[in-house]
KEBA-139839 format. One record per residue (C-alpha): residue number from 1; x, y, z. Coordinates in nm, 2 decimals. Example, Ala and Ser with C-alpha at 12.3 -4.5 7.8 and 13.67 -1.06 7.14 Angstrom:
<site lomar="1" xx="1.23" yy="-0.45" zz="0.78"/>
<site lomar="2" xx="1.37" yy="-0.11" zz="0.71"/>
This chain:
<site lomar="1" xx="0.27" yy="1.34" zz="0.69"/>
<site lomar="2" xx="-0.04" yy="1.14" zz="0.71"/>
<site lomar="3" xx="-0.09" yy="0.84" zz="0.91"/>
<site lomar="4" xx="-0.29" yy="0.54" zz="0.79"/>
<site lomar="5" xx="-0.35" yy="0.19" zz="0.92"/>
<site lomar="6" xx="-0.55" yy="-0.13" zz="0.86"/>
<site lomar="7" xx="-0.93" yy="-0.12" zz="0.87"/>
<site lomar="8" xx="-0.92" yy="-0.49" zz="0.86"/>
<site lomar="9" xx="-1.12" yy="-0.76" zz="0.65"/>
<site lomar="10" xx="-1.42" yy="-0.79" zz="0.90"/>
<site lomar="11" xx="-1.72" yy="-0.65" zz="0.73"/>
<site lomar="12" xx="-1.93" yy="-0.68" zz="1.05"/>
<site lomar="13" xx="-1.68" yy="-0.46" zz="1.21"/>
<site lomar="14" xx="-1.58" yy="-0.21" zz="0.94"/>
<site lomar="15" xx="-1.79" yy="0.08" zz="1.00"/>
<site lomar="16" xx="-1.70" yy="0.09" zz="1.38"/>
<site lomar="17" xx="-1.36" yy="0.04" zz="1.30"/>
<site lomar="18" xx="-1.35" yy="0.33" zz="1.07"/>
<site lomar="19" xx="-1.51" yy="0.57" zz="1.33"/>
<site lomar="20" xx="-1.26" yy="0.47" zz="1.60"/>
<site lomar="21" xx="-0.99" yy="0.55" zz="1.38"/>
<site lomar="22" xx="-1.14" yy="0.89" zz="1.30"/>
<site lomar="23" xx="-1.21" yy="0.94" zz="1.67"/>
<site lomar="24" xx="-0.81" yy="0.87" zz="1.75"/>
<site lomar="25" xx="-0.74" yy="1.16" zz="1.47"/>
<site lomar="26" xx="-0.60" yy="0.91" zz="1.24"/>
<site lomar="27" xx="-0.59" yy="1.03" zz="0.87"/>
<site lomar="28" xx="-0.69" yy="0.68" zz="0.65"/>
<site lomar="29" xx="-0.76" yy="0.31" zz="0.65"/>
<site lomar="30" xx="-0.64" yy="0.07" zz="0.41"/>
<site lomar="31" xx="-0.74" yy="-0.31" zz="0.33"/>
<site lomar="32" xx="-0.50" yy="-0.57" zz="0.14"/>
<site lomar="33" xx="-0.56" yy="-0.85" zz="-0.04"/>
<site lomar="34" xx="-0.53" yy="-1.15" zz="0.21"/>
<site lomar="35" xx="-0.77" yy="-1.38" zz="0.32"/>
<site lomar="36" xx="-1.09" yy="-1.14" zz="0.24"/>
<site lomar="37" xx="-1.23" yy="-0.93" zz="-0.02"/>
<site lomar="38" xx="-1.01" yy="-0.60" zz="-0.06"/>
<site lomar="39" xx="-1.32" yy="-0.39" zz="-0.17"/>
<site lomar="40" xx="-1.59" yy="-0.48" zz="0.06"/>
<site lomar="41" xx="-1.49" yy="-0.32" zz="0.38"/>
<site lomar="42" xx="-1.39" yy="0.01" zz="0.22"/>
<site lomar="43" xx="-1.74" yy="0.01" zz="0.09"/>
<site lomar="44" xx="-1.90" yy="-0.07" zz="0.45"/>
<site lomar="45" xx="-1.67" yy="0.23" zz="0.58"/>
<site lomar="46" xx="-1.72" yy="0.45" zz="0.31"/>
<site lomar="47" xx="-1.91" yy="0.73" zz="0.54"/>
<site lomar="48" xx="-1.67" yy="0.71" zz="0.81"/>
<site lomar="49" xx="-1.48" yy="1.04" zz="0.73"/>
<site lomar="50" xx="-1.14" yy="0.88" zz="0.66"/>
<site lomar="51" xx="-0.93" yy="0.87" zz="0.35"/>
<site lomar="52" xx="-0.97" yy="0.50" zz="0.24"/>
<site lomar="53" xx="-0.79" yy="0.30" zz="-0.02"/>
<site lomar="54" xx="-0.69" yy="-0.07" zz="-0.12"/>
<site lomar="55" xx="-0.32" yy="-0.14" zz="-0.02"/>
<site lomar="56" xx="-0.35" yy="-0.34" zz="-0.25"/>
<site lomar="57" xx="-0.58" yy="-0.50" zz="-0.50"/>
<site lomar="58" xx="-0.40" yy="-0.75" zz="-0.73"/>
<site lomar="59" xx="-0.45" yy="-0.58" zz="-1.09"/>
<site lomar="60" xx="-0.37" yy="-0.88" zz="-1.33"/>
<site lomar="61" xx="-0.66" yy="-1.11" zz="-1.23"/>
<site lomar="62" xx="-0.90" yy="-0.81" zz="-1.28"/>
<site lomar="63" xx="-1.03" yy="-0.63" zz="-1.58"/>
<site lomar="64" xx="-0.98" yy="-0.25" zz="-1.58"/>
<site lomar="65" xx="-1.34" yy="-0.25" zz="-1.64"/>
<site lomar="66" xx="-1.44" yy="-0.39" zz="-1.33"/>
<site lomar="67" xx="-1.16" yy="-0.18" zz="-1.15"/>
<site lomar="68" xx="-1.33" yy="0.14" zz="-1.30"/>
<site lomar="69" xx="-1.70" yy="0.05" zz="-1.16"/>
<site lomar="70" xx="-1.55" yy="-0.04" zz="-0.84"/>
<site lomar="71" xx="-1.34" yy="0.26" zz="-0.78"/>
<site lomar="72" xx="-1.58" yy="0.50" zz="-0.92"/>
<site lomar="73" xx="-1.86" yy="0.35" zz="-0.68"/>
<site lomar="74" xx="-1.62" yy="0.40" zz="-0.36"/>
<site lomar="75" xx="-1.53" yy="0.73" zz="-0.47"/>
<site lomar="76" xx="-1.88" yy="0.86" zz="-0.50"/>
<site lomar="77" xx="-1.98" yy="0.69" zz="-0.17"/>
<site lomar="78" xx="-1.69" yy="0.82" zz="0.05"/>
<site lomar="79" xx="-1.73" yy="1.19" zz="-0.13"/>
<site lomar="80" xx="-1.42" yy="1.18" zz="-0.28"/>
<site lomar="81" xx="-1.19" yy="1.00" zz="-0.03"/>
<site lomar="82" xx="-1.10" yy="0.69" zz="-0.19"/>
<site lomar="83" xx="-0.77" yy="0.58" zz="-0.40"/>
<site lomar="84" xx="-0.73" yy="0.30" zz="-0.59"/>
<site lomar="85" xx="-0.44" yy="0.09" zz="-0.49"/>
<site lomar="86" xx="-0.33" yy="-0.17" zz="-0.72"/>
<site lomar="87" xx="-0.02" yy="-0.43" zz="-0.72"/>
<site lomar="88" xx="0.13" yy="-0.68" zz="-0.93"/>
<site lomar="89" xx="0.16" yy="-0.97" zz="-0.66"/>
<site lomar="90" xx="0.45" yy="-1.23" zz="-0.82"/>
<site lomar="91" xx="0.42" yy="-1.48" zz="-1.10"/>
<site lomar="92" xx="0.34" yy="-1.80" zz="-0.92"/>
<site lomar="93" xx="0.04" yy="-1.67" zz="-0.74"/>
<site lomar="94" xx="-0.11" yy="-1.47" zz="-1.05"/>
<site lomar="95" xx="-0.09" yy="-1.81" zz="-1.26"/>
<site lomar="96" xx="-0.12" yy="-2.09" zz="-0.99"/>
<site lomar="97" xx="-0.37" yy="-1.90" zz="-0.74"/>
<site lomar="98" xx="-0.55" yy="-1.67" zz="-0.95"/>
<site lomar="99" xx="-0.55" yy="-1.87" zz="-1.28"/>
<site lomar="100" xx="-0.45" yy="-1.57" zz="-1.46"/>
<site lomar="101" xx="-0.19" yy="-1.44" zz="-1.71"/>
<site lomar="102" xx="0.17" yy="-1.32" zz="-1.62"/>
<site lomar="103" xx="0.29" yy="-1.18" zz="-1.92"/>
<site lomar="104" xx="0.56" yy="-0.84" zz="-1.94"/>
<site lomar="105" xx="0.42" yy="-0.71" zz="-1.61"/>
<site lomar="106" xx="0.57" yy="-0.38" zz="-1.59"/>
<site lomar="107" xx="0.42" yy="-0.30" zz="-1.93"/>
<site lomar="108" xx="0.10" yy="-0.48" zz="-1.85"/>
<site lomar="109" xx="0.08" yy="-0.27" zz="-1.52"/>
<site lomar="110" xx="0.11" yy="0.06" zz="-1.71"/>
<site lomar="111" xx="-0.15" yy="-0.05" zz="-1.96"/>
<site lomar="112" xx="-0.40" yy="-0.14" zz="-1.68"/>
<site lomar="113" xx="-0.36" yy="0.23" zz="-1.53"/>
<site lomar="114" xx="-0.39" yy="0.37" zz="-1.88"/>
<site lomar="115" xx="-0.71" yy="0.17" zz="-1.97"/>
<site lomar="116" xx="-0.88" yy="0.24" zz="-1.66"/>
<site lomar="117" xx="-0.83" yy="0.60" zz="-1.69"/>
<site lomar="118" xx="-0.96" yy="0.58" zz="-2.04"/>
<site lomar="119" xx="-1.28" yy="0.43" zz="-1.91"/>
<site lomar="120" xx="-1.32" yy="0.71" zz="-1.64"/>
<site lomar="121" xx="-1.23" yy="0.98" zz="-1.91"/>
<site lomar="122" xx="-1.55" yy="0.86" zz="-2.11"/>
<site lomar="123" xx="-1.76" yy="0.87" zz="-1.80"/>
<site lomar="124" xx="-1.65" yy="1.20" zz="-1.69"/>
<site lomar="125" xx="-1.66" yy="1.43" zz="-2.01"/>
<site lomar="126" xx="-1.77" yy="1.17" zz="-2.30"/>
<site lomar="127" xx="-1.40" yy="1.14" zz="-2.43"/>
<site lomar="128" xx="-1.43" yy="0.87" zz="-2.70"/>
<site lomar="129" xx="-1.34" yy="0.52" zz="-2.56"/>
<site lomar="130" xx="-1.06" yy="0.38" zz="-2.76"/>
<site lomar="131" xx="-0.82" yy="0.21" zz="-2.56"/>
<site lomar="132" xx="-0.66" yy="-0.08" zz="-2.78"/>
<site lomar="133" xx="-0.31" yy="-0.26" zz="-2.71"/>
<site lomar="134" xx="-0.13" yy="-0.54" zz="-2.68"/>
<site lomar="135" xx="-0.30" yy="-0.62" zz="-2.35"/>
<site lomar="136" xx="-0.65" yy="-0.47" zz="-2.36"/>
<site lomar="137" xx="-0.91" yy="-0.36" zz="-2.61"/>
<site lomar="138" xx="-1.19" yy="-0.11" zz="-2.47"/>
<site lomar="139" xx="-1.36" yy="0.05" zz="-2.75"/>
<site lomar="140" xx="-1.71" yy="-0.01" zz="-2.67"/>
<site lomar="141" xx="-1.96" yy="0.19" zz="-2.42"/>
<site lomar="142" xx="-2.32" yy="0.28" zz="-2.46"/>
<site lomar="143" xx="-2.52" yy="0.49" zz="-2.22"/>
<site lomar="144" xx="-2.67" yy="0.22" zz="-2.02"/>
<site lomar="145" xx="-2.37" yy="0.14" zz="-1.88"/>
<site lomar="146" xx="-2.20" yy="0.46" zz="-1.78"/>
<site lomar="147" xx="-2.28" yy="0.50" zz="-1.42"/>
<site lomar="148" xx="-2.41" yy="0.85" zz="-1.21"/>
<site lomar="149" xx="-2.17" yy="1.13" zz="-1.20"/>
<site lomar="150" xx="-1.94" yy="1.12" zz="-0.90"/>
<site lomar="151" xx="-2.09" yy="1.46" zz="-0.78"/>
<site lomar="152" xx="-1.98" yy="1.82" zz="-0.74"/>
<site lomar="153" xx="-1.62" yy="1.89" zz="-0.74"/>
<site lomar="154" xx="-1.54" yy="1.50" zz="-0.72"/>
<site lomar="155" xx="-1.25" yy="1.38" zz="-0.94"/>
<site lomar="156" xx="-1.20" yy="1.02" zz="-1.05"/>
<site lomar="157" xx="-0.98" yy="0.87" zz="-0.77"/>
<site lomar="158" xx="-0.61" yy="0.86" zz="-0.78"/>
<site lomar="159" xx="-0.45" yy="0.52" zz="-0.88"/>
<site lomar="160" xx="-0.16" yy="0.47" zz="-0.68"/>
<site lomar="161" xx="0.05" yy="0.15" zz="-0.73"/>
<site lomar="162" xx="0.27" yy="-0.06" zz="-0.57"/>
<site lomar="163" xx="0.63" yy="-0.09" zz="-0.66"/>
<site lomar="164" xx="0.95" yy="-0.26" zz="-0.58"/>
<site lomar="165" xx="1.20" yy="-0.35" zz="-0.85"/>
<site lomar="166" xx="1.40" yy="-0.09" zz="-1.05"/>
<site lomar="167" xx="1.20" yy="-0.08" zz="-1.37"/>
<site lomar="168" xx="0.82" yy="-0.12" zz="-1.18"/>
<site lomar="169" xx="0.95" yy="0.18" zz="-0.95"/>
<site lomar="170" xx="1.02" yy="0.38" zz="-1.25"/>
<site lomar="171" xx="0.74" yy="0.30" zz="-1.45"/>
<site lomar="172" xx="0.48" yy="0.38" zz="-1.18"/>
<site lomar="173" xx="0.67" yy="0.71" zz="-1.11"/>
<site lomar="174" xx="0.58" yy="0.80" zz="-1.45"/>
<site lomar="175" xx="0.24" yy="0.66" zz="-1.51"/>
<site lomar="176" xx="0.09" yy="0.62" zz="-1.16"/>
<site lomar="177" xx="-0.06" yy="0.92" zz="-0.93"/>
<site lomar="178" xx="0.12" yy="0.78" zz="-0.65"/>
<site lomar="179" xx="0.34" yy="0.51" zz="-0.53"/>
<site lomar="180" xx="0.30" yy="0.26" zz="-0.23"/>
<site lomar="181" xx="0.62" yy="0.11" zz="-0.10"/>
<site lomar="182" xx="0.64" yy="-0.21" zz="0.07"/>
<site lomar="183" xx="0.65" yy="-0.21" zz="0.46"/>
<site lomar="184" xx="0.99" yy="-0.41" zz="0.44"/>
<site lomar="185" xx="1.22" yy="-0.11" zz="0.39"/>
<site lomar="186" xx="1.42" yy="0.16" zz="0.58"/>
<site lomar="187" xx="1.47" yy="0.52" zz="0.56"/>
<site lomar="188" xx="1.82" yy="0.46" zz="0.45"/>
<site lomar="189" xx="1.69" yy="0.22" zz="0.16"/>
<site lomar="190" xx="1.42" yy="0.45" zz="0.08"/>
<site lomar="191" xx="1.67" yy="0.76" zz="0.02"/>
<site lomar="192" xx="1.96" yy="0.55" zz="-0.14"/>
<site lomar="193" xx="1.77" yy="0.34" zz="-0.36"/>
<site lomar="194" xx="1.42" yy="0.41" zz="-0.40"/>
<site lomar="195" xx="1.40" yy="0.78" zz="-0.44"/>
<site lomar="196" xx="1.66" yy="0.82" zz="-0.73"/>
<site lomar="197" xx="1.45" yy="0.56" zz="-0.91"/>
<site lomar="198" xx="1.15" yy="0.76" zz="-0.85"/>
<site lomar="199" xx="1.34" yy="1.07" zz="-0.95"/>
<site lomar="200" xx="1.41" yy="0.90" zz="-1.29"/>
<site lomar="201" xx="1.05" yy="0.80" zz="-1.36"/>
<site lomar="202" xx="0.90" yy="1.16" zz="-1.28"/>
<site lomar="203" xx="1.18" yy="1.32" zz="-1.53"/>
<site lomar="204" xx="1.09" yy="1.06" zz="-1.79"/>
<site lomar="205" xx="0.73" yy="1.17" zz="-1.76"/>
<site lomar="206" xx="0.82" yy="1.51" zz="-1.74"/>
<site lomar="207" xx="0.63" yy="1.51" zz="-1.40"/>
<site lomar="208" xx="0.77" yy="1.67" zz="-1.08"/>
<site lomar="209" xx="0.77" yy="1.54" zz="-0.72"/>
<site lomar="210" xx="0.42" yy="1.73" zz="-0.63"/>
<site lomar="211" xx="0.23" yy="1.54" zz="-0.88"/>
<site lomar="212" xx="0.33" yy="1.19" zz="-0.71"/>
<site lomar="213" xx="0.17" yy="1.06" zz="-0.37"/>
<site lomar="214" xx="0.45" yy="0.86" zz="-0.19"/>
<site lomar="215" xx="0.28" yy="0.62" zz="0.05"/>
<site lomar="216" xx="0.53" yy="0.45" zz="0.26"/>
<site lomar="217" xx="0.46" yy="0.12" zz="0.41"/>
<site lomar="218" xx="0.63" yy="0.05" zz="0.75"/>
<site lomar="219" xx="0.60" yy="-0.19" zz="1.05"/>
<site lomar="220" xx="0.53" yy="0.04" zz="1.34"/>
<site lomar="221" xx="0.33" yy="-0.07" zz="1.66"/>
<site lomar="222" xx="0.32" yy="0.22" zz="1.96"/>
<site lomar="223" xx="0.28" yy="0.05" zz="2.29"/>
<site lomar="224" xx="0.16" yy="0.23" zz="2.60"/>
<site lomar="225" xx="0.23" yy="-0.08" zz="2.85"/>
<site lomar="226" xx="0.49" yy="-0.33" zz="2.87"/>
<site lomar="227" xx="0.27" yy="-0.58" zz="2.83"/>
<site lomar="228" xx="0.19" yy="-0.44" zz="2.47"/>
<site lomar="229" xx="0.54" yy="-0.36" zz="2.37"/>
<site lomar="230" xx="0.64" yy="-0.73" zz="2.44"/>
<site lomar="231" xx="0.35" yy="-0.87" zz="2.26"/>
<site lomar="232" xx="0.39" yy="-0.63" zz="1.96"/>
<site lomar="233" xx="0.76" yy="-0.72" zz="1.97"/>
<site lomar="234" xx="0.69" yy="-1.08" zz="1.91"/>
<site lomar="235" xx="0.44" yy="-1.02" zz="1.63"/>
<site lomar="236" xx="0.68" yy="-0.81" zz="1.43"/>
<site lomar="237" xx="0.99" yy="-1.04" zz="1.48"/>
<site lomar="238" xx="0.74" yy="-1.32" zz="1.34"/>
<site lomar="239" xx="0.64" yy="-1.06" zz="1.05"/>
<site lomar="240" xx="0.96" yy="-0.95" zz="0.95"/>
<site lomar="241" xx="1.13" yy="-1.33" zz="0.98"/>
<site lomar="242" xx="0.85" yy="-1.42" zz="0.69"/>
<site lomar="243" xx="0.92" yy="-1.10" zz="0.47"/>
<site lomar="244" xx="1.33" yy="-1.15" zz="0.50"/>
<site lomar="245" xx="1.28" yy="-1.51" zz="0.37"/>
<site lomar="246" xx="1.13" yy="-1.41" zz="0.03"/>
<site lomar="247" xx="1.41" yy="-1.34" zz="-0.23"/>
<site lomar="248" xx="1.24" yy="-1.01" zz="-0.36"/>
<site lomar="249" xx="1.26" yy="-0.85" zz="-0.05"/>
<site lomar="250" xx="1.63" yy="-0.93" zz="-0.01"/>
<site lomar="251" xx="1.74" yy="-0.61" zz="-0.16"/>
<site lomar="252" xx="1.66" yy="-0.41" zz="0.18"/>
<site lomar="253" xx="1.88" yy="-0.65" zz="0.38"/>
<site lomar="254" xx="2.16" yy="-0.64" zz="0.09"/>
<site lomar="255" xx="2.14" yy="-0.24" zz="0.15"/>
<site lomar="256" xx="2.23" yy="-0.31" zz="0.50"/>
<site lomar="257" xx="2.49" yy="-0.59" zz="0.44"/>
<site lomar="258" xx="2.27" yy="-0.86" zz="0.60"/>
<site lomar="259" xx="2.14" yy="-1.04" zz="0.28"/>
<site lomar="260" xx="2.30" yy="-1.36" zz="0.39"/>
<site lomar="261" xx="2.01" yy="-1.42" zz="0.62"/>
<site lomar="262" xx="1.76" yy="-1.43" zz="0.33"/>
<site lomar="263" xx="1.87" yy="-1.76" zz="0.22"/>
<site lomar="264" xx="1.91" yy="-1.92" zz="0.59"/>
<site lomar="265" xx="1.54" yy="-1.82" zz="0.61"/>
<site lomar="266" xx="1.41" yy="-1.93" zz="0.32"/>
<site lomar="267" xx="1.58" yy="-2.28" zz="0.37"/>
<site lomar="268" xx="1.37" yy="-2.29" zz="0.69"/>
<site lomar="269" xx="1.06" yy="-2.25" zz="0.52"/>
<site lomar="270" xx="1.12" yy="-2.51" zz="0.29"/>
<site lomar="271" xx="1.19" yy="-2.75" zz="0.58"/>
<site lomar="272" xx="0.87" yy="-2.63" zz="0.77"/>
<site lomar="273" xx="1.07" yy="-2.46" zz="1.05"/>
<site lomar="274" xx="0.84" yy="-2.16" zz="1.07"/>
<site lomar="275" xx="0.83" yy="-2.15" zz="1.44"/>
<site lomar="276" xx="1.21" yy="-2.10" zz="1.47"/>
<site lomar="277" xx="1.27" yy="-1.81" zz="1.20"/>
<site lomar="278" xx="1.20" yy="-1.55" zz="1.45"/>
<site lomar="279" xx="1.51" yy="-1.64" zz="1.67"/>
<site lomar="280" xx="1.74" yy="-1.55" zz="1.36"/>
<site lomar="281" xx="1.64" yy="-1.20" zz="1.40"/>
<site lomar="282" xx="1.79" yy="-1.02" zz="1.72"/>
<site lomar="283" xx="1.67" yy="-0.70" zz="1.88"/>
<site lomar="284" xx="1.91" yy="-0.51" zz="1.67"/>
<site lomar="285" xx="1.80" yy="-0.62" zz="1.35"/>
<site lomar="286" xx="1.41" yy="-0.59" zz="1.45"/>
<site lomar="287" xx="1.49" yy="-0.25" zz="1.54"/>
<site lomar="288" xx="1.65" yy="-0.16" zz="1.20"/>
<site lomar="289" xx="1.35" yy="-0.32" zz="1.01"/>
<site lomar="290" xx="1.04" yy="-0.21" zz="1.24"/>
<site lomar="291" xx="0.96" yy="0.09" zz="1.48"/>
<site lomar="292" xx="0.85" yy="0.02" zz="1.83"/>
<site lomar="293" xx="0.81" yy="0.17" zz="2.18"/>
<site lomar="294" xx="0.62" yy="0.44" zz="2.35"/>
<site lomar="295" xx="0.38" yy="0.65" zz="2.11"/>
<site lomar="296" xx="0.62" yy="0.95" zz="2.15"/>
<site lomar="297" xx="0.94" yy="0.73" zz="2.05"/>
<site lomar="298" xx="0.75" yy="0.59" zz="1.74"/>
<site lomar="299" xx="0.65" yy="0.94" zz="1.63"/>
<site lomar="300" xx="1.00" yy="1.08" zz="1.69"/>
<site lomar="301" xx="1.12" yy="0.79" zz="1.47"/>
<site lomar="302" xx="0.87" yy="0.82" zz="1.20"/>
<site lomar="303" xx="0.94" yy="1.19" zz="1.16"/>
<site lomar="304" xx="1.32" yy="1.13" zz="1.17"/>
<site lomar="305" xx="1.36" yy="0.85" zz="0.93"/>
<site lomar="306" xx="1.07" yy="0.95" zz="0.66"/>
<site lomar="307" xx="0.95" yy="1.28" zz="0.73"/>
<site lomar="308" xx="1.16" yy="1.40" zz="0.42"/>
<site lomar="309" xx="1.00" yy="1.18" zz="0.17"/>
<site lomar="310" xx="0.65" yy="1.03" zz="0.27"/>
<site lomar="311" xx="0.33" yy="1.21" zz="0.20"/>
<site lomar="312" xx="0.15" yy="0.95" zz="0.41"/>
<site lomar="313" xx="0.26" yy="0.63" zz="0.59"/>
<site lomar="314" xx="0.06" yy="0.33" zz="0.59"/>
<site lomar="315" xx="0.15" yy="0.13" zz="0.94"/>
<site lomar="316" xx="0.13" yy="-0.22" zz="0.99"/>
<site lomar="317" xx="0.08" yy="-0.18" zz="1.37"/>
<site lomar="318" xx="0.05" yy="-0.55" zz="1.49"/>
<site lomar="319" xx="-0.28" yy="-0.49" zz="1.71"/>
<site lomar="320" xx="-0.14" yy="-0.15" zz="1.86"/>
<site lomar="321" xx="-0.43" yy="-0.01" zz="2.04"/>
<site lomar="322" xx="-0.64" yy="0.30" zz="1.89"/>
<site lomar="323" xx="-0.51" yy="0.47" zz="2.24"/>
<site lomar="324" xx="-0.15" yy="0.42" zz="2.16"/>
<site lomar="325" xx="-0.20" yy="0.53" zz="1.78"/>
<site lomar="326" xx="-0.39" yy="0.83" zz="1.87"/>
<site lomar="327" xx="-0.10" yy="0.96" zz="2.12"/>
<site lomar="328" xx="0.15" yy="0.86" zz="1.83"/>
<site lomar="329" xx="-0.04" yy="1.07" zz="1.59"/>
<site lomar="330" xx="-0.06" yy="1.36" zz="1.84"/>
<site lomar="331" xx="0.32" yy="1.35" zz="1.92"/>
<site lomar="332" xx="0.38" yy="1.36" zz="1.52"/>
<site lomar="333" xx="0.19" yy="1.64" zz="1.45"/>
<site lomar="334" xx="0.36" yy="1.85" zz="1.73"/>
<site lomar="335" xx="0.69" yy="1.80" zz="1.57"/>
<site lomar="336" xx="0.62" yy="1.81" zz="1.24"/>
């Protein structure tokens, strides 16, 4: 099980951050589409030696042609260590923040994957570009616009897809190279709810489990001092309260018989009571939905809860030190 953490969005710090994470013997680093560009920091850190990926780039506002060029360049710059992680966001953000189209999201997302791969096939081996569907038309490519080859023994990057709902999860298991699981989850939820959907999608696509990378998000913050533990616990509690207020994530709470807190937290967001939301999550709920403690304790919990499923973990670490992360990775290697 590989361990990845956020690279961050600061372009001036990305390269040094990558080198620091590599020195801590972590496996990869990712960016997310928040208040900075999701691709630029990865370009800055491309030579650091880590696996790199977007977690996630919002797909629908972008053309597959744009994605194909960006991912191709990052794959070449990183020496074949890049994965294109894509996600859908929600309708309000797609239509009102990005001024883009929300229409048949499962079908549109599948078509974006197929279109991007069709473009790469053209660049790789001159397969005629002829992808025409209800969502996209790509049937024109001339030599001037074909990028340089990726290099010896470097294939186009895999496409990993964020998935939550049943139909999207099954579709991504059928068509994507990997699935990224949102960090608001538990091992129990993954086992009982998510994995059967993934298995169904793999079967429908005539694929086996080895053909799919399962990247499980997790809120996990190892600490080496009491001060770090208290600081990270406060930050995790606030993070979880925000997630728990979101209707789409209620399924995780419902699985554990805790769905009633979602509308309560949602109402608090509507009345501007943001500062009070964390108080709804007691220590028992915090420890259900997140992993905290010493590096050894966190490693043991990651292995016990996710070791049977995850190929890699993308951790939301709440400013855990590289020292703590390195110790946790070493402890995880020792018990794996």
